[in-house]
VEXDREN-2710 file (C-alpha; in Angstrom, 1 decimal):
% VEXDREN-2710
k/r/px/py/pz
1/MET/8.8/-26.8/-6.8
2/SER/5.3/-27.3/-7.7
3/ASP/2.4/-27.4/-5.4
4/PRO/-0.9/-29.6/-6.3
5/ARG/-2.8/-27.5/-3.7
6/ARG/-1.9/-24.2/-5.3
7/ARG/-5.0/-22.5/-6.7
8/PRO/-4.7/-20.6/-10.3
9/ARG/-3.2/-17.0/-10.1
10/ARG/-4.7/-13.6/-10.4
11/VAL/-2.5/-12.0/-13.0
12/LEU/-2.4/-8.7/-15.0
13/THR/-2.0/-9.3/-18.6
14/SER/0.9/-8.4/-20.3
15/LEU/-1.1/-5.3/-22.3
16/THR/-1.9/-4.1/-18.5
17/ALA/1.5/-4.4/-17.5
18/VAL/3.0/-2.4/-20.4
19/THR/0.1/0.0/-20.0
20/VAL/1.0/0.8/-16.3
21/LEU/4.8/1.0/-17.1
22/SER/4.2/3.3/-19.9
23/LEU/4.8/7.2/-19.3
24/ALA/2.3/7.7/-22.2
25/ALA/-1.2/7.9/-20.7
26/GLY/-4.6/9.5/-21.9
27/ALA/-8.0/10.1/-20.7
28/CYS/-10.6/7.6/-20.3
29/SER/-13.9/7.4/-18.7
30/SER/-15.8/5.1/-16.6
31/SER/-19.7/4.4/-17.0
32/SER/-21.8/3.6/-14.0
33/ALA/-22.7/0.2/-13.2
34/ASP/-26.7/-0.4/-13.0
35/SER/-27.7/0.2/-9.4
36/PRO/-28.5/-2.6/-7.1
37/GLY/-32.2/-3.8/-7.4
38/GLY/-33.0/-0.9/-9.8
39/SER/-32.8/1.7/-7.5
40/THR/-31.6/5.4/-8.5
41/PRO/-28.4/6.9/-7.0
42/HIS/-29.4/9.8/-4.9
43/SER/-28.0/12.5/-2.3
44/GLY/-28.3/12.2/1.3
45/GLY/-27.3/9.7/4.0
46/HIS/-25.0/9.1/6.8
47/LEU/-22.7/6.1/6.2
48/THR/-20.8/4.6/9.0
49/PHE/-17.5/2.5/8.1
50/ALA/-15.8/0.2/10.8
51/LEU/-12.0/0.7/10.7
52/ALA/-9.9/-2.2/12.1
53/SER/-7.2/0.0/13.9
54/ASP/-6.8/3.5/14.9
55/PRO/-5.6/5.9/11.9
56/ILE/-3.1/7.4/14.2
57/CYS/-2.5/10.3/11.6
58/ILE/-4.8/10.8/8.8
59/ASP/-2.5/13.4/7.0
60/PRO/-2.2/11.5/3.4
61/GLN/1.3/12.8/3.0
62/GLN/2.2/11.0/6.4
63/ALA/-0.1/8.1/6.5
64/GLY/1.1/4.6/5.7
65/ASN/-1.7/2.1/6.6
66/ASN/-5.2/1.4/4.9
67/ASP/-6.9/2.6/8.4
68/ALA/-5.5/6.0/7.9
69/LEU/-5.5/6.3/4.1
70/TYR/-9.7/5.4/3.8
71/PRO/-10.4/8.8/5.6
72/ALA/-7.5/10.4/4.2
73/ARG/-8.2/9.8/0.7
74/GLN/-11.6/11.6/1.0
75/LEU/-10.0/14.7/1.8
76/VAL/-7.5/15.5/-1.1
77/ASP/-7.4/15.2/-4.8
78/SER/-4.6/14.2/-6.6
79/LEU/-3.1/15.5/-10.3
80/THR/-3.6/12.4/-11.7
81/ASP/-5.8/9.2/-11.4
82/GLN/-5.2/5.7/-12.5
83/ASP/-7.9/3.5/-14.1
84/PRO/-7.8/0.5/-11.7
85/ARG/-9.0/-1.7/-14.9
86/THR/-6.3/-0.9/-17.6
87/GLY/-3.6/1.0/-15.5
88/ARG/-4.0/4.2/-17.4
89/ILE/-3.4/7.4/-16.0
90/VAL/-6.0/10.0/-16.7
91/PRO/-7.0/13.7/-15.8
92/TRP/-7.9/15.1/-12.4
93/LEU/-6.7/18.3/-11.2
94/ALA/-4.0/18.3/-14.1
95/LYS/-6.1/18.3/-17.3
96/SER/-2.8/17.6/-19.4
97/TRP/0.7/16.8/-19.0
98/LYS/4.1/16.6/-20.9
99/VAL/7.0/14.4/-20.2
100/SER/10.4/15.0/-21.4
101/LYS/11.9/12.4/-23.5
102/ASP/14.5/11.6/-20.4
103/ALA/11.9/11.7/-17.9
104/THR/13.4/14.3/-15.7
105/THR/10.7/17.2/-16.4
106/PHE/7.0/16.9/-15.8
107/THR/4.8/19.9/-16.9
108/PHE/1.1/19.8/-15.6
109/THR/-1.6/22.0/-16.9
110/LEU/-4.1/22.4/-14.0
111/ARG/-7.7/22.7/-14.5
112/GLU/-9.4/26.1/-13.6
113/GLY/-11.7/26.6/-10.4
114/ALA/-10.9/24.2/-8.2
115/THR/-10.1/25.3/-4.7
116/PHE/-9.3/23.9/-1.3
117/SER/-12.0/24.0/1.3
118/ASP/-10.5/27.2/3.0
119/GLY/-11.4/29.0/-0.1
120/THR/-7.7/29.1/-1.7
121/PRO/-7.2/28.3/-5.2
122/VAL/-5.4/24.7/-6.4
123/ASN/-2.9/26.4/-8.7
124/ALA/0.7/25.7/-9.8
125/ARG/1.9/27.5/-6.6
126/ALA/0.0/25.0/-4.5
127/VAL/1.7/22.1/-6.2
128/LYS/5.0/23.7/-5.7
129/ASP/4.3/24.3/-1.9
130/ASN/3.0/20.5/-1.4
131/PHE/6.1/18.9/-3.3
132/ASP/8.6/21.0/-1.7
133/GLY/6.7/20.2/1.7
134/ILE/7.0/16.6/1.2
135/VAL/10.6/16.4/0.8
136/LYS/11.1/18.9/4.0
137/LEU/8.8/15.8/5.5
138/GLY/11.5/13.6/5.2
139/ALA/11.3/10.1/6.7
140/LYS/7.8/11.2/8.1
141/ALA/7.0/10.9/4.5
142/VAL/7.5/7.2/4.3
143/LEU/6.5/6.8/0.6
144/GLY/6.4/10.4/-0.7
145/SER/10.1/10.6/0.0
146/GLY/10.8/7.8/-2.4
147/TYR/8.3/9.0/-5.4
148/LEU/10.1/12.5/-4.8
149/ALA/13.7/11.3/-4.9
150/GLY/16.3/13.4/-6.8
151/TYR/13.7/16.3/-6.6
152/LYS/15.3/19.4/-7.8
153/GLY/12.2/21.8/-7.7
154/THR/8.9/22.8/-9.1
155/THR/8.7/26.3/-11.3
156/VAL/5.4/28.3/-11.4
157/VAL/5.2/28.9/-15.1
158/ASP/2.0/30.6/-14.6
159/GLU/-1.1/30.1/-12.5
160/HIS/-2.1/27.0/-13.9
161/THR/1.1/25.4/-15.2
162/ALA/3.7/23.7/-12.8
163/GLU/6.9/22.3/-14.2
164/VAL/8.2/19.6/-11.8
165/ALA/12.0/18.6/-12.3
166/PHE/14.3/15.9/-11.0
167/ALA/18.1/15.5/-10.9
168/ALA/18.1/12.1/-13.2
169/PRO/15.1/10.3/-15.1
170/ASN/12.0/9.5/-12.8
171/ALA/10.0/7.2/-14.5
172/GLN/7.6/6.4/-11.7
173/PHE/6.7/9.8/-10.8
174/LEU/3.5/10.2/-13.3
175/GLN/1.9/7.3/-11.6
176/ALA/3.0/8.8/-8.4
177/THR/0.9/11.7/-9.1
178/SER/-2.0/9.6/-8.9
179/THR/-1.5/8.4/-5.3
180/PHE/-3.4/9.9/-2.0
181/THR/0.6/10.3/-1.1
182/LEU/1.0/13.2/-3.4
183/GLY/-2.5/14.4/-2.9
184/LEU/-2.4/18.0/-2.3
185/LEU/-3.0/20.2/1.0
186/ALA/-3.9/23.9/1.3
187/ALA/-1.1/26.3/2.4
188/SER/-2.7/26.6/5.8
189/THR/-1.8/22.9/6.6
190/VAL/1.6/22.5/4.6
191/LYS/3.3/25.3/6.6
192/LEU/2.6/23.5/9.6
193/PRO/4.9/21.0/11.6
194/ALA/4.1/17.3/10.6
195/GLU/2.7/16.5/14.1
196/LYS/0.3/19.3/13.9
197/ARG/-1.8/18.0/10.8
198/CYS/-2.3/14.5/12.1
199/THR/-5.7/14.8/13.7
200/ASP/-6.8/18.1/12.4
201/ASN/-5.8/21.3/10.3
202/LEU/-6.2/19.1/7.4
203/VAL/-7.5/21.3/4.3
204/GLY/-7.8/19.7/1.0
205/SER/-9.8/20.1/-2.0
206/GLY/-11.4/16.9/-2.1
207/PRO/-15.1/15.8/-2.0
208/PHE/-15.2/15.8/1.9
209/THR/-13.9/17.8/4.7
210/LEU/-12.6/16.9/8.2
211/VAL/-15.2/17.6/10.8
212/ASP/-13.1/15.6/13.7
213/TYR/-10.9/13.1/14.4
214/THR/-10.8/11.5/18.1
215/PRO/-8.2/8.9/18.6
216/ASN/-9.1/5.1/19.2
217/LYS/-12.7/6.3/18.4
218/SER/-13.7/7.7/15.1
219/VAL/-13.1/10.1/12.1
220/GLU/-15.8/12.4/10.9
221/GLU/-16.2/13.8/7.6
222/ARG/-18.9/16.0/6.0
223/ARG/-19.9/16.2/1.8
224/ARG/-18.1/19.2/0.6
225/ALA/-20.8/21.5/-1.1
226/GLY/-20.0/23.0/-4.7
227/TYR/-17.2/20.4/-5.4
228/SER/-16.9/19.8/-9.2
229/TRP/-13.5/18.8/-10.2
230/GLY/-13.4/15.3/-9.3
231/SER/-11.3/12.5/-11.3
232/SER/-12.3/12.0/-15.1
233/LEU/-12.9/8.2/-14.3
234/TRP/-16.0/9.4/-12.3
235/SER/-19.3/9.3/-13.6
236/ARG/-20.5/11.9/-11.3
237/LYS/-19.2/15.4/-11.6
238/GLY/-20.7/17.2/-9.0
239/PRO/-20.2/16.9/-5.2
240/ALA/-20.5/13.5/-3.3
241/TYR/-23.9/11.7/-2.7
242/LEU/-23.2/11.1/1.0
243/ASP/-24.0/14.1/3.5
244/LYS/-21.6/12.6/6.0
245/LEU/-19.0/9.7/6.6
246/THR/-18.2/8.5/9.9
247/PHE/-15.0/5.9/10.1
248/LYS/-15.6/4.1/13.4
249/VAL/-12.7/2.4/15.1
250/ILE/-13.3/-1.1/16.1
251/PRO/-10.3/-3.4/16.4
252/GLU/-11.9/-6.8/17.6
253/SER/-12.8/-8.5/14.2
254/GLY/-15.9/-10.6/15.8
255/VAL/-17.3/-7.0/17.2
256/ARG/-16.7/-5.4/13.8
257/THR/-18.7/-8.2/12.5
258/GLY/-21.4/-8.2/15.0
259/SER/-21.6/-4.4/14.4
260/LEU/-22.5/-4.9/10.5
261/GLN/-24.9/-7.7/11.4
262/SER/-26.7/-5.6/13.9
263/GLY/-27.0/-2.5/11.7
264/GLN/-24.5/-0.5/14.0
265/VAL/-22.6/0.2/11.1
266/ASP/-23.1/0.0/7.2
267/ALA/-19.8/-1.4/6.2
268/ILE/-16.6/-2.9/7.6
269/GLY/-13.2/-3.3/6.5
270/GLY/-10.9/-6.0/7.6
271/VAL/-13.2/-9.0/7.3
272/ALA/-11.7/-11.6/9.4
273/PRO/-11.2/-14.8/7.1
274/GLN/-13.1/-16.9/9.5
275/ASP/-16.0/-14.2/9.3
276/GLU/-16.5/-14.6/5.6
277/PRO/-18.9/-17.5/5.5
278/GLY/-21.2/-16.2/8.1
279/LEU/-21.6/-13.0/6.4
280/LYS/-22.1/-14.3/3.2
281/SER/-24.9/-16.9/4.4
282/ALA/-26.5/-13.8/6.4
283/GLY/-26.8/-12.1/3.1
284/PHE/-24.4/-9.3/3.5
285/SER/-22.2/-8.6/0.4
286/LEU/-18.4/-9.2/0.4
287/GLN/-16.3/-7.0/-1.5
288/SER/-12.6/-7.8/-2.4
289/ARG/-9.6/-6.7/-4.4
290/ALA/-6.1/-8.1/-4.3
291/ASN/-3.6/-5.3/-3.1
292/PRO/-0.9/-4.7/-5.5
293/GLY/2.9/-3.9/-4.1
294/LEU/5.0/-5.8/-1.8
295/PRO/3.2/-8.9/-0.3
296/PHE/3.3/-9.7/3.3
297/ALA/6.7/-10.8/3.8
298/LEU/9.7/-10.9/6.6
299/THR/11.9/-8.5/5.7
300/ALA/15.7/-8.9/6.8
301/ASN/17.9/-6.7/8.7
302/VAL/21.3/-7.6/7.4
303/ALA/23.1/-5.6/10.0
304/ARG/22.5/-8.2/12.5
305/PRO/25.3/-10.7/13.3
306/ILE/22.7/-13.5/12.3
307/THR/20.5/-12.6/9.6
308/LYS/23.9/-10.9/7.5
309/ASP/24.3/-14.7/6.8
310/LEU/23.1/-15.5/3.4
311/ARG/22.6/-18.9/4.1
312/VAL/20.5/-18.6/7.0
313/ARG/18.0/-16.3/5.2
314/ARG/17.8/-18.6/2.3
315/ALA/17.0/-21.5/4.7
316/ILE/14.3/-19.6/6.2
317/GLN/12.6/-18.9/3.0
318/LYS/12.9/-22.4/2.0
319/ILE/10.9/-23.6/5.4
320/ILE/8.1/-21.5/5.3
321/ASP/5.0/-23.3/4.0
322/ARG/3.2/-20.2/2.4
323/GLN/0.2/-22.7/1.3
324/GLU/-0.3/-24.2/4.7
325/ILE/-0.5/-20.4/6.1
326/VAL/-3.1/-19.5/3.4
327/ASP/-5.2/-22.6/4.0
328/THR/-4.9/-22.6/7.9
329/VAL/-5.1/-18.7/8.7
330/LEU/-6.6/-17.0/5.6
331/SER/-9.4/-17.8/3.2
332/GLY/-9.8/-18.5/-0.6
333/SER/-9.8/-14.6/-0.8
334/TYR/-5.9/-14.8/-0.4
335/GLU/-2.9/-16.2/-2.5
336/PRO/0.4/-17.2/-1.5
337/ALA/3.3/-15.2/-2.4
338/THR/5.2/-15.9/-5.7
339/SER/7.4/-13.1/-6.0
340/SER/8.8/-10.2/-4.1
341/LEU/6.0/-8.2/-5.7
342/ALA/2.1/-9.2/-5.3
343/SER/0.6/-10.7/-8.6
344/THR/-1.4/-7.5/-9.3
345/THR/1.3/-5.2/-9.3
346/SER/2.5/-4.0/-12.6
347/GLY/5.8/-5.7/-13.8
348/TYR/5.1/-8.7/-11.7
349/LYS/7.3/-11.8/-12.4
350/ASP/6.4/-15.4/-11.3
351/LEU/9.2/-16.8/-9.2
352/SER/7.3/-19.3/-7.5
353/ALA/10.0/-21.8/-8.2
354/GLN/12.5/-19.9/-5.9
355/LEU/10.1/-20.1/-2.9
356/GLY/9.2/-23.5/-2.6
357/HIS/8.8/-25.5/0.2
358/ASP/11.9/-27.6/1.0
359/VAL/12.9/-28.4/4.6
360/ALA/15.7/-30.9/3.9
361/GLY/17.4/-28.0/1.6
362/ALA/17.2/-25.6/4.2
363/GLU/18.6/-27.7/6.8
364/LYS/21.5/-28.5/4.6
365/LEU/22.2/-24.7/4.5
366/LEU/22.2/-24.3/8.0
367/ASP/24.4/-27.3/8.6
368/ALA/27.0/-25.7/6.3
369/ALA/26.3/-22.5/8.1
370/GLY/27.8/-24.0/11.2
371/TRP/24.4/-24.4/12.9
372/ARG/24.1/-27.3/15.1
373/THR/21.0/-28.7/16.5
374/GLY/20.9/-28.5/20.4
375/SER/19.5/-30.6/23.4
376/ASP/16.4/-28.3/23.3
377/GLY/15.9/-28.6/19.5
378/ILE/17.3/-25.2/18.8
379/ARG/20.1/-24.8/16.8
380/THR/23.6/-23.2/18.1
381/LYS/26.7/-22.0/17.0
382/ASP/29.9/-20.8/19.0
383/GLY/27.6/-21.1/22.3
384/ARG/25.1/-18.9/20.5
385/LYS/21.4/-19.9/19.8
386/LEU/19.6/-19.3/16.3
387/SER/17.2/-17.1/18.1
388/LEU/15.6/-14.3/16.0
389/LYS/13.4/-11.4/16.8
390/VAL/10.7/-10.3/14.5
391/ILE/8.8/-7.0/14.7
392/TRP/5.1/-6.6/13.4
393/GLY/2.4/-3.9/13.3
394/ALA/-1.0/-4.6/14.5
395/ASN/-2.7/-3.4/11.3
396/PHE/-4.1/-6.8/10.1
397/GLY/-6.2/-9.2/11.8
398/PRO/-4.4/-12.4/11.0
399/ASN/-0.8/-11.1/11.4
400/GLN/-0.3/-12.6/14.8
401/THR/-1.9/-15.9/13.7
402/ALA/0.3/-16.0/10.8
403/LEU/3.5/-15.3/12.5
404/GLU/2.7/-18.1/15.1
405/LEU/2.3/-20.6/12.4
406/ILE/5.6/-19.4/11.0
407/GLN/7.2/-19.7/14.3
408/GLN/6.1/-23.3/14.7
409/GLN/7.3/-24.0/11.1
410/LEU/10.7/-22.6/11.9
411/LYS/11.1/-24.2/15.3
412/LYS/10.7/-27.5/13.7
413/SER/14.2/-26.9/12.2
414/GLY/15.6/-25.4/14.7
415/ILE/15.3/-21.7/14.6
416/ARG/13.7/-19.7/17.5
417/ILE/11.6/-16.5/16.7
418/THR/10.5/-14.0/19.2
419/LEU/7.6/-11.9/18.2
420/GLN/7.3/-8.1/19.3
421/SER/4.1/-6.4/18.1
422/ALA/3.6/-2.3/18.0
423/THR/1.0/-0.1/17.0
424/ILE/1.7/1.2/13.5
425/GLY/3.4/4.6/14.9
426/ASP/5.8/2.7/17.3
427/PHE/6.4/0.0/14.4
428/ILE/8.1/2.6/12.0
429/ALA/10.2/4.0/15.0
430/LEU/11.4/0.1/15.9
431/ARG/12.3/-0.2/12.3
432/GLN/14.3/3.0/12.5
433/LYS/16.0/2.1/15.7
434/GLY/17.2/-1.3/14.0
435/ASP/16.8/-3.5/17.0
436/TYR/15.2/-6.4/15.2
437/ASP/16.4/-9.4/12.8
438/PHE/13.1/-9.3/10.6
439/SER/10.3/-7.0/10.2
440/TRP/7.0/-8.1/9.1
441/GLY/4.4/-6.5/6.9
442/ASN/3.3/-5.1/3.6
443/THR/3.3/-2.0/1.2
444/THR/0.7/-1.2/-1.2
445/ARG/1.4/0.5/-4.9
446/VAL/0.4/-0.4/-8.1
447/ASP/3.8/0.9/-9.5
448/PRO/6.8/-1.6/-9.3
449/ASP/9.2/1.2/-7.8
450/ILE/7.8/0.2/-4.4
451/LEU/10.8/-2.4/-4.7
452/ARG/13.0/0.9/-4.8
453/THR/11.3/2.2/-1.8
454/GLY/11.7/-1.2/-0.1
455/PHE/14.9/-2.3/-0.6
456/SER/17.5/0.6/-2.2
457/GLY/20.4/1.5/-0.3
458/LYS/20.0/5.2/-1.0
459/LEU/16.6/5.6/0.5
460/LEU/14.9/4.8/3.7
461/ASN/16.8/1.6/4.1
462/PHE/15.8/0.1/7.3
463/GLY/17.1/-3.3/6.2
464/HIS/20.7/-1.6/6.1
465/LEU/21.2/-3.2/2.7
466/ALA/24.9/-2.1/0.9
467/ASP/23.7/-3.8/-2.6
468/ARG/25.5/-1.9/-5.5
469/GLU/23.9/-4.4/-8.1
470/LEU/20.5/-4.2/-6.6
471/ASN/20.9/-0.3/-6.2
472/GLY/21.9/-0.2/-9.8
473/VAL/18.9/-2.1/-11.1
474/LEU/16.3/-0.3/-9.2
475/ASP/17.9/3.1/-10.2
476/GLU/17.7/1.8/-13.5
477/GLN/13.8/0.8/-13.7
478/ALA/12.9/4.5/-11.9
479/SER/14.6/6.0/-14.8
480/GLU/13.9/4.1/-17.7
481/SER/11.0/5.4/-19.9
482/ASP/10.7/2.5/-22.5
483/PRO/7.8/-0.1/-21.1
484/ALA/9.8/-3.0/-22.2
485/ALA/13.2/-2.4/-21.1
486/ARG/11.7/-1.0/-17.8
487/ALA/9.8/-4.1/-17.3
488/ALA/13.1/-6.2/-17.9
489/HIS/14.8/-4.1/-15.1
490/VAL/11.8/-4.9/-12.6
491/ALA/12.0/-8.5/-13.6
492/ARG/15.7/-8.6/-12.7
493/ALA/15.4/-6.6/-9.5
494/GLN/12.4/-9.0/-8.3
495/LYS/14.9/-11.8/-9.0
496/LEU/17.9/-10.2/-7.0
497/VAL/15.5/-9.5/-3.9
498/LEU/14.6/-13.3/-3.5
499/ASP/18.1/-14.5/-4.7
500/LYS/19.6/-12.6/-1.8
501/ALA/16.7/-13.4/0.5
502/TYR/16.3/-9.7/1.5
503/GLN/12.7/-10.5/1.4
504/ILE/11.0/-13.7/2.4
505/PRO/7.5/-13.4/1.0
506/VAL/4.5/-15.2/2.5
507/PHE/1.4/-14.1/1.1
508/GLU/-0.5/-11.3/-0.8
509/LEU/-2.8/-9.0/1.0
510/THR/-6.3/-8.7/-0.2
511/THR/-8.6/-5.9/1.0
512/VAL/-12.2/-7.5/2.1
513/LEU/-15.1/-5.6/3.0
514/GLY/-18.5/-6.5/4.4
515/LEU/-21.4/-4.2/3.0
516/SER/-25.0/-4.0/3.8
517/GLY/-27.7/-4.2/1.2
518/LYS/-28.1/-0.4/1.5
519/VAL/-24.6/0.6/0.5
520/HIS/-24.0/0.8/-3.3
521/ASP/-21.2/2.0/-5.4
522/LEU/-18.3/1.9/-2.8
523/ASP/-15.5/1.6/-5.0
524/PHE/-12.0/0.7/-5.1
525/GLU/-9.2/2.7/-6.7
526/ALA/-6.1/1.2/-8.5
527/SER/-4.2/0.8/-5.1
528/SER/-7.2/-0.8/-3.6
529/ARG/-7.8/1.8/-1.4
530/LEU/-11.5/3.1/-1.0
531/GLN/-13.1/6.3/-3.0
532/PHE/-16.4/7.3/-1.4
533/HIS/-17.5/10.2/-4.0
534/GLU/-20.0/8.1/-5.7
535/THR/-21.2/5.9/-2.9
536/TRP/-24.9/5.9/-1.8
537/LEU/-27.2/4.6/0.4
538/SER/-30.9/3.3/-0.3
END
């Protein structure tokens, strides 16, 4: 069903999609843009960045939200990097690599001279220790456990050569090595219990080092002197420009915006949609990038009595008016979801025809499922009301308002939902417990294997799915090394997720930053997270 209100889509070209899905990747370089106002980049300065929520855990191998990953990313380097413009995988700590034809073995040759901030070398043994450690973290490594599914082990071939082996083809792994999740930490950190490395004891090889993390207040980081092994994408080869970084926790969006306007902070994340016009008119810069991965969505727990019924899930999928939510709650920086993947994800397929707003069709499904409208307007069946619990994490300002509008839309068709909010740490625990009908959230990743993370019955499986067909397709896309064939599997997986309404996508996340005029070259990486190595202050 078409919608005349719908704006033009932001999409990846087919060339970019195929490039990202390909295992073959070469090095490329990026040129530095002209500095604003003709100024010259220079060392020094202390930048303060306001976060929308407390990070809770800044271990990159455990962290799962942007406000944790912004400070965490600065502490670690990855084996590879990914060009946000082309999707190409390029050298970072690894200067080259070889992938077996069946995508079960990945051999990395490391650059020499890189060290962790405790002075220990970044070598093949460190690669082995980190990947072995991530597997041992299990469910605490929410993303990494999926990236390393089927991991057999890492062989230390020599000081600077590591061979990573999997029990089955794992085509997505090369891209995974560019992520913060597989960023390398020193042995002094890896050997610690998971809970001992969330707020301190984090030793990486990155351009900044951790000075202090005070929960609900701030994260303090300092430039690492002598750093010279950055990504091949970076134009600056030496240490970062900034002397210090402070990530200040300011949960209230109005206070965050006011802090930027008053000069108390230099940049803010999570710019509220209603604050965008005011910041623009006051001369502040807004910088945004659409997040790839899973869009904000209601994800079903099919073990529950009501949501195990496909007709109910499909009815909810039809009732939700995505465009109304974007127009009412968000801003022109955001787009309605049109698939189970965001449109900037490699392999995305436009399935908007399956996500049309169709209340009449939804009510026919509910009628057929035996749900009749009661005297209070809420449908009932066998003496039970059509009442559902939705859990959500307080990591994105508009979440509550968006969910309250969804609540209103569903109530008009006789469906009651109750909303239960939680901190990010508690939200993960709630999902594991399973006492809910839908969870609300998104997950960011460039590679479409994020579908396997979210919907495979063989991984975390918070939704209690037991779908052999979907599991098979997800495994096929993860193992297929031919880009075109993999893209076909990804397209099929997206359609299956929507056909069976395991996920009810609503809108795509966009990362929107507010910057003062003295902040320059604050860059997004491929996954729309931030990299401060080349950022400088005038």
